[in-house]
TORTIPA-129705 format. One record per residue (C-alpha): x, y, z; residue in one letter; residue number from 1. Coordinates in Angstrom, 3 decimals. Layout:
<nodes>
xx yy zz residuo num
X Y Z A NUM
...
</nodes>
This chain:
<nodes>
xx yy zz residuo num
0.082 -0.101 -0.078 X 1
1.518 3.429 -0.860 X 2
1.380 6.338 1.459 X 3
-1.284 8.092 -0.628 X 4
-3.719 4.908 -0.309 X 5
-2.834 5.095 3.465 X 6
-3.945 8.687 3.674 X 7
-7.193 7.929 1.728 X 8
-7.995 4.947 3.907 X 9
-7.519 7.148 7.141 X 10
-9.726 10.062 5.653 X 11
-12.459 7.261 5.003 X 12
-12.066 5.641 8.255 X 13
-12.151 9.003 10.213 X 14
-15.304 9.959 8.313 X 15
-17.022 6.529 8.893 X 16
-16.319 6.696 12.669 X 17
-17.643 10.403 12.933 X 18
-20.849 9.257 11.232 X 19
-20.987 6.290 13.423 X 20
-20.815 8.612 16.713 X 21
-24.032 10.029 15.451 X 22
-25.741 7.109 14.032 X 23
-25.537 4.807 16.992 X 24
-27.644 7.165 19.347 X 25
-30.123 8.018 16.759 X 26
-30.691 4.193 16.257 X 27
-30.966 3.402 19.667 X 28
-33.575 6.311 20.297 X 29
-35.716 4.932 17.260 X 30
-35.360 1.437 18.658 X 31
-36.346 2.657 22.214 X 32
-39.539 4.324 20.565 X 33
-40.695 1.468 18.463 X 34
-40.226 -0.763 21.801 X 35
-42.077 1.748 23.688 X 36
-44.871 1.747 21.312 X 37
-45.079 -2.042 21.109 X 38
-45.310 -2.244 24.875 X 39
-47.958 -0.008 25.421 X 40
</nodes>
């Protein structure tokens, strides 16, 4: 792997992790709302 490929890979990874930081709590809230709706 060349240095340039590594830079691209690191940029992709950091973007993915930043998205994941926001996506997991949002998904958790949606799941909680669905479970609460089913339980009631």
